VOBA-1610 file (N, C-alpha, C; in pm, whole numbers, padded with zeros to 5 digits, always signed):
BEGIN
Unk-02973+03001+06622Unk-03085+03040+06531Unk-03057+03035+06370Unk-02932+03096+06380Unk-02873+03080+06224Unk-02787+02976+06187Unk-02747+02920+06276Unk-02685+02792+06227Unk-02796+02648+06253Unk-02927+02682+06307Unk-02991+02598+06274Unk-03078+02590+06164Unk-03104+02688+06101Unk-03180+02764+06002Unk-03100+02714+05891Unk-02963+02702+05884Unk-02855+02683+05793Unk-02869+02518+05774Unk-02871+02432+05867Unk-02887+02321+05904Unk-03021+02260+05831Unk-03099+02303+05836Unk-03243+02291+05810Unk-03260+02296+05658Unk-03196+02416+05633Unk-03194+02415+05468Unk-03122+02309+05385Unk-02983+02284+05464Unk-02905+02162+05388Unk-02998+02021+05372Unk-03055+02012+05501Unk-03126+01897+05534Unk-03248+01868+05399Unk-03311+01983+05381Unk-03413+02010+05315Unk-03385+01977+05140Unk-03249+02048+05138Unk-03209+02041+05002Unk-03156+01896+04981Unk-03123+01834+05096Unk-03030+01704+05039Unk-03162+01641+05038Unk-03297+01607+05113Unk-03410+01565+05089Unk-03445+01548+04936Unk-03471+01666+04904Unk-03557+01712+04751Unk-03452+01646+04675Unk-03317+01655+04677Unk-03240+01601+04610Unk-03264+01428+04565Unk-03257+01364+04685Unk-03322+01230+04698Unk-03458+01200+04665Unk-03517+01293+04687Unk-03662+01249+04633Unk-03643+01240+04483Unk-03604+01357+04431Unk-03582+01372+04265Unk-03525+01225+04201Unk-03398+01183+04276Unk-03308+01069+04235Unk-03388+00973+04250Unk-03482+00963+04368Unk-03555+00830+04337Unk-03654+00830+04209Unk-03731+00942+04259Unk-03844+00933+04090Unk-03753+00909+03975Unk-03657+00972+03959Unk-03527+00957+03847Unk-03531+00785+03795Unk-03452+00721+03893Unk-03454+00595+03928Unk-03584+00492+03902Unk-03697+00554+03936Unk-03791+00460+03933Unk-03852+00491+03788Unk-03825+00579+03731Unk-03869+00617+03571Unk-03766+00580+03497Unk-03658+00527+03492Unk-03572+00458+03433Unk-03576+00326+03432Unk-03634+00259+03529Unk-03651+00147+03581Unk-03789+00054+03505Unk-03899+00171+03487Unk-04000+00158+03428Unk-03981+00135+03264Unk-03889+00225+03258Unk-03893+00244+03098Unk-03792+00146+03036Unk-03711+00082+03154Unk-03605-00047+03116Unk-03693-00180+03085Unk-03795-00173+03190Unk-03890-00255+03183Unk-03984-00272+03027Unk-04035-00159+03005Unk-04134-00132+02879Unk-04039-00163+02787Unk-03925-00129+02774Unk-03809-00152+02661Unk-03788-00312+02638Unk-03810-00375+02757Unk-03719-00530+02749Unk-03858-00606+02690Unk-03986-00561+02735Unk-04109-00645+02721Unk-04134-00622+02542Unk-04141-00483+02502Unk-04132-00436+02385Unk-04077-00495+02271Unk-03933-00489+02331Unk-03834-00555+02205Unk-03837-00740+02217Unk-03875-00732+02326Unk-03823-00871+02314Unk-03960-01000+02349Unk-04038-00950+02394Unk-04212-00997+02410Unk-04196-01020+02566Unk-04343-01060+02625Unk-04313-01080+02749Unk-04256-01219+02809Unk-04272-01318+02688Unk-04253-01503+02724Unk-04069-01467+02718Unk-03998-01391+02709Unk-03850-01369+02689Unk-03788-01447+02601Unk-03870-01508+02520Unk-03791-01592+02369Unk-03702-01490+02293Unk-03724-01374+02291Unk-03675-01256+02214Unk-03560-01258+02277Unk-03564-01233+02388Unk-03416-01201+02451Unk-03302-01324+02448Unk-03376-01433+02450Unk-03297-01561+02435Unk-03238-01516+02322Unk-03274-01510+02228Unk-03222-01463+02072Unk-03127-01391+02120Unk-03130-01254+02153Unk-03040-01163+02186Unk-02881-01203+02245Unk-02923-01279+02345Unk-02777-01379+02396Unk-02778-01434+02322Unk-02825-01538+02213Unk-02807-01643+02121Unk-02722-01566+02010Unk-02766-01466+01964Unk-02713-01391+01829Unk-02559-01419+01867Unk-02520-01324+01933Unk-02325-01312+01926Unk-02285-01469+01935Unk-02332-01552+02010Unk-02257-01665+02047Unk-02279-01736+01927Unk-02373-01729+01839Unk-02400-01835+01698Unk-02253-01809+01609Unk-02238-01639+01598Unk-02132-01561+01519Unk-01989-01594+01578Unk-01984-01609+01719Unk-01847-01686+01774Unk-01828-01795+01728Unk-01940-01874+01760Unk-01894-02052+01727Unk-01890-02043+01568Unk-01943-01972+01451Unk-01906-01962+01347Unk-01775-01932+01322Unk-01720-01822+01373Unk-01574-01785+01351Unk-01501-01912+01435Unk-01521-01928+01533Unk-01423-02019+01606Unk-01407-02143+01514Unk-01506-02208+01410Unk-01514-02311+01369Unk-01416-02285+01233Unk-01427-02172+01194Unk-01350-02133+01072Unk-01205-02087+01108Unk-01156-02038+01232Unk-01018-02015+01278Unk-00998-02190+01305Unk-01040-02242+01361Unk-01000-02409+01369Unk-00987-02497+01267Unk-01058-02492+01169Unk-01013-02538+01035Unk-00937-02466+00981Unk-00866-02368+00991Unk-00744-02316+00899Unk-00600-02366+00998Unk-00656-02424+01107Unk-00551-02490+01214Unk-00497-02379+01350Unk-00584-02268+01368Unk-00578-02189+01473Unk-00633-02188+01564Unk-00590-02268+01683Unk-00659-02292+01779Unk-00621-02197+01924Unk-00507-02110+01881Unk-00473-01986+01962Unk-00433-01873+01875Unk-00424-01759+01936Unk-00366-01671+01885Unk-00277-01572+01945Unk-00134-01550+01929Unk-00094-01455+02014Unk-00061-01516+02168Unk-00071-01658+02118Unk-00061-01720+02298Unk-00194-01705+02361Unk-00325-01667+02291Unk-00418-01628+02369Unk-00535-01758+02323Unk-00620-01833+02429Unk-00701-01897+02383Unk-00834-01837+02272Unk-00838-01930+02202Unk-00919-01853+02070Unk-01050-01809+02108Unk-01095-01886+02231Unk-01294-01858+02270Unk-01266-01672+02322Unk-01204-01699+02403Unk-01195-01534+02492Unk-01131-01431+02430Unk-01025-01476+02304Unk-00997-01401+02192Unk-01095-01336+02107Unk-01154-01419+02069Unk-01272-01374+01958Unk-01366-01313+02071Unk-01418-01352+02170Unk-01505-01307+02259Unk-01490-01155+02252Unk-01349-01135+02299Unk-01322-00971+02381Unk-01376-00876+02235Unk-01313-00943+02121Unk-01315-00858+01998Unk-01489-00853+01950Unk-01530-00958+01903Unk-01678-00990+01847Unk-01783-00927+01946Unk-01783-00935+02105Unk-01911-00934+02191Unk-01880-00791+02242Unk-01746-00729+02243Unk-01745-00569+02284Unk-01761-00480+02144Unk-01737-00528+02024Unk-01750-00439+01917Unk-01925-00437+01925Unk-01953-00595+01882Unk-02109-00566+01860Unk-02200-00494+01952Unk-02162-00518+02084Unk-02226-00440+02192Unk-02213-00295+02199Unk-02132-00235+02146Unk-02100-00104+02130Unk-02162-00073+02029Unk-02172-00135+01912Unk-02216-00076+01790Unk-02401-00096+01802Unk-02446-00157+01897Unk-02598-00210+01868Unk-02618-00109+01989Unk-02538-00074+02094Unk-02572+00019+02237Unk-02616+00157+02133Unk-02463+00199+02048Unk-02504+00343+02032Unk-02639+00343+01893Unk-02666+00243+01836Unk-02765+00277+01771Unk-02885+00248+01801Unk-02916+00174+01917Unk-03015+00197+01988Unk-03069+00326+02083Unk-02937+00414+02114Unk-02982+00498+02147Unk-03041+00622+02084Unk-02944+00603+01994Unk-02987+00699+01833Unk-03124+00727+01819Unk-03194+00596+01874Unk-03351+00591+01823Unk-03434+00598+01925Unk-03371+00630+02031Unk-03467+00598+02167Unk-03533+00675+02208Unk-03561+00828+02163Unk-03616+00911+02173Unk-03752+00929+02063Unk-03716+00855+01927Unk-03814+00852+01849Unk-03924+00745+01875Unk-03867+00654+01940Unk-03939+00489+01974Unk-04018+00561+02116Unk-04005+00641+02162Unk-04069+00642+02305Unk-04121+00801+02314Unk-04156+00861+02207Unk-04203+00985+02180Unk-04359+01004+02260Unk-04418+00886+02261Unk-04581+00905+02321Unk-04537+00931+02480Unk-04430+00859+02554Unk-04419+00884+02688Unk-04370+01003+02722Unk-04334+01082+02640Unk-04212+01211+02681Unk-04352+01341+02722Unk-04483+01256+02728Unk-04556+01383+02766Unk-04608+01403+02891Unk-04518+01272+02989Unk-04549+01279+03128Unk-04417+01384+03167Unk-04440+01406+03278Unk-04375+01553+03301Unk-04217+01497+03385Unk-04221+01390+03425Unk-04113+01333+03495Unk-04021+01200+03377Unk-04078+01195+03268Unk-03995+01153+03126Unk-03945+01246+03077Unk-03769+01251+03043Unk-03708+01318+02960Unk-03674+01244+02855Unk-03610+01301+02758Unk-03535+01228+02639Unk-03404+01157+02697Unk-03361+01236+02812Unk-03220+01149+02821Unk-03244+01040+02911Unk-03388+01012+02973Unk-03411+00892+03066Unk-03434+00782+02943Unk-03529+00789+02811Unk-03531+00702+02726Unk-03344+00638+02715Unk-03282+00717+02684Unk-03197+00692+02664Unk-03063+00606+02719Unk-03080+00645+02876Unk-03025+00579+02972Unk-03107+00428+02994Unk-03234+00404+02981Unk-03311+00282+03003Unk-03262+00176+02916Unk-03213+00264+02756Unk-03186+00144+02660Unk-03018+00133+02696Unk-02957+00242+02721Unk-02845+00168+02752Unk-02824+00054+02890Unk-02925+00050+03007Unk-02905-00023+03081Unk-02941-00131+03043Unk-03053-00143+02969Unk-03044-00275+02918Unk-02964-00331+02788Unk-02919-00277+02727Unk-02806-00284+02645Unk-02692-00350+02723Unk-02650-00301+02872Unk-02532-00343+02920Unk-02580-00457+03017Unk-02705-00479+03015Unk-02715-00651+03128Unk-02727-00721+02990Unk-02735-00706+02888Unk-02732-00792+02781Unk-02598-00836+02771Unk-02528-00727+02750Unk-02351-00743+02742Unk-02288-00816+02809Unk-02328-00771+02950Unk-02261-00870+03097Unk-02308-00992+03058Unk-02412-01027+03072Unk-02452-01170+03046Unk-02418-01281+02976Unk-02426-01181+02816Unk-02353-01237+02643Unk-02182-01310+02744Unk-02115-01204+02792Unk-01984-01204+02778Unk-01958-01341+02911Unk-02062-01307+03029Unk-02008-01426+03129Unk-02074-01543+03056Unk-02160-01556+02997Unk-02200-01705+02928Unk-02109-01765+02858Unk-02025-01671+02772Unk-01920-01750+02675Unk-01798-01794+02746Unk-01762-01661+02851Unk-01628-01710+02897Unk-01668-01830+03007Unk-01766-01802+03096Unk-01764-01920+03183Unk-01810-02059+03143Unk-01869-02063+03008Unk-01902-02167+02933Unk-01763-02241+02903Unk-01688-02154+02825Unk-01558-02188+02761Unk-01454-02246+02854Unk-01507-02171+02960Unk-01372-02202+03094Unk-01448-02397+03170Unk-01560-02381+03131Unk-01630-02519+03193Unk-01593-02637+03112Unk-01576-02574+02966Unk-01535-02714+02880Unk-01396-02725+02838Unk-01304-02642+02932Unk-01180-02631+02910Unk-01115-02565+02771Unk-01189-02485+02700Unk-01148-02405+02625Unk-01079-02272+02645Unk-01102-02229+02754Unk-01056-02143+02802Unk-01000-02120+02973Unk-00901-02037+02935Unk-00804-02051+03113Unk-00871-01946+03203Unk-00877-01922+03317Unk-00959-01864+03389Unk-00893-01715+03369Unk-00983-01571+03374Unk-00937-01464+03332Unk-00781-01444+03464Unk-00685-01351+03426Unk-00562-01355+03519Unk-00634-01203+03602Unk-00699-01137+03543Unk-00722-00986+03624Unk-00857-00964+03626Unk-00946-00997+03716Unk-01090-00985+03668Unk-01130-00823+03710Unk-01042-00765+03783Unk-01074-00615+03829Unk-01059-00546+03685Unk-00928-00573+03581Unk-00925-00513+03486Unk-01003-00534+03370Unk-01099-00660+03372Unk-01188-00681+03253Unk-01287-00636+03284Unk-01308-00581+03446Unk-01459-00530+03461Unk-01472-00378+03431Unk-01310-00324+03464Unk-01304-00181+03407Unk-01311-00197+03255Unk-01277-00270+03152Unk-01260-00275+03037Unk-01399-00242+02974Unk-01482-00361+03047Unk-01644-00374+03018Unk-01700-00252+03038Unk-01653-00186+03139Unk-01713-00066+03199Unk-01688+00047+03094Unk-01578+00063+03034Unk-01498+00162+02994Unk-01605+00133+02820Unk-01614+00007+02803Unk-01696-00002+02655Unk-01836+00038+02642Unk-01894+00028+02755Unk-02033+00069+02783Unk-02051+00227+02789Unk-01940+00271+02859Unk-01939+00428+02883Unk-01928+00497+02766Unk-01839+00402+02675Unk-01807+00470+02538Unk-01946+00494+02466Unk-02004+00346+02451Unk-02144+00350+02388Unk-02244+00449+02422Unk-02265+00476+02568Unk-02346+00557+02587Unk-02321+00695+02534Unk-02210+00757+02589Unk-02196+00877+02539Unk-02192+00890+02391Unk-02122+00805+02294Unk-02119+00790+02152Unk-02277+00773+02102Unk-02361+00710+02177Unk-02522+00689+02140Unk-02554+00819+02145Unk-02558+00922+02255Unk-02588+01017+02265Unk-02571+01153+02148Unk-02433+01122+02117Unk-02393+01241+01996Unk-02447+01158+01861Unk-02454+01079+01835Unk-02522+01015+01698Unk-02646+01075+01702Unk-02705+01028+01835Unk-02883+01068+01808Unk-02852+01242+01795Unk-02794+01342+01821Unk-02785+01457+01802Unk-02761+01468+01671Unk-02673+01442+01623Unk-02638+01415+01461Unk-02733+01415+01351Unk-02803+01276+01440Unk-02919+01221+01330Unk-03010+01345+01337Unk-03042+01415+01495Unk-03176+01546+01454Unk-03129+01598+01372Unk-02985+01659+01387Unk-02948+01819+01272Unk-02894+01749+01155Unk-02908+01646+01104Unk-02877+01588+00981Unk-02938+01417+00964Unk-03048+01441+00951Unk-03137+01315+00944Unk-03079+01185+00862Unk-03024+01236+00722Unk-02950+01144+00658Unk-02796+01076+00735Unk-02749+01112+00853Unk-02623+01061+00918Unk-02680+00925+00937Unk-02790+00914+01006Unk-02787+00741+01002Unk-02758+00665+00919Unk-02808+00680+00808Unk-02757+00576+00699Unk-02597+00619+00650Unk-02537+00691+00683Unk-02368+00698+00693Unk-02311+00608+00788Unk-02385+00567+00891Unk-02341+00542+01008Unk-02295+00365+00985Unk-02400+00307+00850Unk-02409+00176+00835Unk-02243+00163+00776Unk-02205+00214+00675Unk-02088+00247+00613Unk-01969+00258+00753Unk-01978+00362+00812Unk-01898+00374+00926Unk-01869+00250+01003Unk-01973+00164+01048Unk-01961+00063+01141Unk-01891-00076+01026Unk-01926-00058+00939Unk-01825-00190+00843Unk-01703-00143+00833Unk-01639-00012+00825Unk-01512+00014+00807Unk-01465+00002+01004Unk-01527+00022+01074Unk-01486-00013+01215Unk-01468-00128+01241Unk-01536-00237+01219Unk-01559-00406+01196Unk-01398-00419+01203Unk-01337-00351+01078Unk-01210-00474+01039Unk-01084-00352+01061Unk-01143-00262+01142Unk-01022-00158+01195Unk-01026-00149+01329Unk-01106-00244+01400Unk-01115-00226+01513Unk-01044-00379+01657Unk-00946-00403+01571Unk-00887-00540+01622Unk-01001-00647+01685Unk-01107-00655+01584Unk-01180-00772+01628Unk-01114-00895+01637Unk-01060-00938+01497Unk-01027-01073+01459Unk-00844-01066+01499Unk-00802-00940+01540Unk-00626-00970+01496Unk-00594-00887+01619Unk-00512-00864+01667Unk-00416-00778+01767Unk-00366-00669+01737Unk-00330-00583+01795Unk-00246-00467+01749Unk-00093-00525+01690Unk-00081-00572+01783Unk+00089-00649+01747Unk+00098-00697+01610Unk-00040-00751+01567Unk-00007-00791+01425Unk-00014-00691+01320Unk-00037-00549+01328Unk-00062-00440+01251Unk+00090-00400+01227Unk+00135-00386+01085Unk+00276-00335+01080Unk+00298-00156+01149Unk+00400-00143+01186Unk+00410-00023+01247Unk+00377+00127+01188Unk+00396+00110+01045Unk+00374+00232+00978Unk+00172+00251+00983Unk+00115+00146+01042Unk-00049+00204+01013Unk-00080+00157+01176Unk+00010+00095+01282Unk-00024+00092+01374Unk-00090+00201+01436Unk-00032+00318+01413Unk-00034+00438+01466Unk-00171+00491+01446Unk-00242+00419+01313Unk-00377+00511+01280Unk-00459+00420+01359Unk-00445+00282+01388Unk-00555+00221+01446Unk-00530+00244+01563Unk-00466+00309+01656Unk-00453+00318+01805Unk-00566+00477+01816Unk-00589+00541+01689Unk-00666+00661+01745Unk-00796+00613+01749Unk-00797+00473+01708Unk-00987+00407+01730Unk-00983+00424+01929Unk-01095+00442+01964Unk-01098+00399+02123Unk-01138+00287+02116Unk-01219+00209+02022Unk-01264+00078+02028Unk-01133-00023+02046Unk-01043+00002+01930Unk-00930-00085+01940Unk-00833-00043+02088Unk-00826+00042+02163Unk-00807+00077+02281Unk-00864-00010+02414Unk-00987-00019+02373Unk-01083-00093+02498Unk-01039-00274+02446Unk-01080-00296+02360Unk-01031-00438+02310Unk-00898-00470+02371Unk-00799-00415+02340Unk-00671-00454+02358Unk-00656-00415+02522Unk-00707-00363+02592Unk-00681-00357+02734Unk-00746-00434+02767Unk-00880-00499+02736Unk-00948-00635+02765Unk-00873-00742+02769Unk-00815-00766+02637Unk-00735-00871+02615Unk-00622-00916+02702Unk-00558-00762+02737Unk-00433-00770+02806Unk-00475-00826+02988Unk-00632-00774+03022Unk-00665-00840+03137Unk-00680-00953+03152Unk-00759-01003+03034Unk-00797-01158+03064Unk-00642-01275+03067Unk-00561-01182+02935Unk-00427-01300+02966Unk-00291-01257+02995Unk-00268-01279+03056Unk-00125-01220+03180Unk-00032-01253+03087Unk+00001-01334+02949Unk+00107-01349+02865Unk+00082-01278+02761Unk-00030-01178+02745Unk-00025-01087+02646Unk-00020-00905+02707Unk+00125-00849+02630Unk+00120-00727+02644Unk+00098-00631+02553Unk-00050-00569+02534Unk-00071-00515+02436Unk+00046-00359+02468Unk+00044-00291+02315Unk+00081-00169+02327Unk+00015-00063+02387Unk-00095-00114+02413Unk-00168+00027+02462Unk-00199-00038+02639Unk-00168+00047+02722Unk-00167+00015+02831Unk-00229+00125+02924Unk-00319+00218+02883Unk-00354+00322+02946Unk-00512+00352+02906Unk-00610+00404+02998Unk-00745+00415+03007Unk-00753+00569+02955Unk-00624+00626+02997Unk-00680+00773+02934Unk-00721+00851+02843Unk-00658+00766+02716Unk-00712+00823+02607Unk-00833+00756+02583Unk-00899+00667+02642Unk-01046+00631+02607Unk-01142+00711+02711Unk-01102+00734+02808Unk-01174+00861+02917Unk-01186+00988+02849Unk-01036+01017+02756Unk-01078+01167+02689Unk-01175+01117+02564Unk-01199+00997+02500Unk-01354+00995+02436Unk-01446+01013+02498Unk-01464+00946+02625Unk-01600+00924+02681Unk-01614+01032+02730Unk-01555+01132+02784Unk-01565+01287+02852Unk-01613+01371+02737Unk-01546+01366+02627Unk-01551+01439+02511Unk-01726+01407+02459Unk-01750+01307+02457Unk-01875+01253+02370Unk-01966+01301+02485Unk-01975+01255+02639Unk-02051+01270+02696Unk-02097+01430+02730Unk-01965+01524+02718Unk-02017+01692+02704Unk-02109+01687+02560Unk-02059+01666+02468Unk-02118+01720+02350Unk-02258+01628+02343Unk-02275+01489+02361Unk-02410+01432+02409Unk-02473+01499+02492Unk-02459+01573+02576Unk-02539+01635+02685Unk-02591+01766+02622Unk-02480+01807+02587Unk-02524+01948+02492Unk-02637+01909+02388Unk-02609+01849+02303Unk-02731+01802+02201Unk-02827+01790+02254Unk-02852+01699+02348Unk-02995+01649+02443Unk-03053+01767+02477Unk-02992+01872+02597Unk-03041+02008+02609Unk-03101+02086+02536Unk-02991+02098+02413Unk-02997+02210+02315Unk-03131+02172+02187Unk-03137+02035+02156Unk-03215+01978+02056Unk-03347+01930+02106Unk-03363+01877+02216Unk-03490+01856+02304Unk-03592+01895+02257Unk-03615+02023+02241Unk-03723+02078+02133Unk-03746+02018+02038Unk-03677+02049+01899Unk-03650+02003+01798Unk-03663+01907+01755Unk-03623+01796+01893Unk-03670+01666+01842Unk-03824+01599+01879Unk-03848+01670+01948Unk-04005+01640+01977Unk-04118+01674+01873Unk-04079+01788+01851Unk-04157+01838+01744Unk-04152+01823+01612Unk-04035+01726+01595Unk-04015+01683+01428Unk-04091+01532+01429
//
């Protein structure tokens, strides 16, 4: 009898967890669709611009590099070389910014018992991740079709690097949200921070281009690590000085712990502000 009761308790516990998970998935899905319609409109034209914006930037830079006589960089085709830097960096920056304002933009929905501040951030992260993947596939696929890019040498490595980029952006976004709650003017400082990071994240160059005395400082930047790992996965002939995800994972875990701590401890303060 004790065994039957124990099994029944385990079953009920798993059933309750499954129901709660199902509700959570439906809530995040509804928030994601609401975010999509609110931000880009029901006709989808706004979302089309979200896809075209990084593409336009890449085309401008590609033309600039081409006019300078640079059709390759360190043996890498120019389009995927630029895409790995530009698309990855802009996607991380955009996701972090979107998450830091997720609760403020969805404050009216938080009166519902099943909607939590974390749900609003997850929904925005899902939308930004989908946009990131679609943009990257369009650029790389289009460049390959018109013979401006070779086929990626390590598809699994590319998926891993892109996943790391979005995990970093999500955890970083939670931390930035918490810092903005504690220090409202912090959001203004992030503009300066991202401008500095744009030029110190190997977006337009590789880590091998940097003199050794400065390279060690850039290696501390997790975005540099992701971009370099992504390029190494795409081009078999490029071996980056950075070959491990361990450092990036440390940043992701650290940001996740701090971000979840902020979300739990500052939730009431954020809703009352």
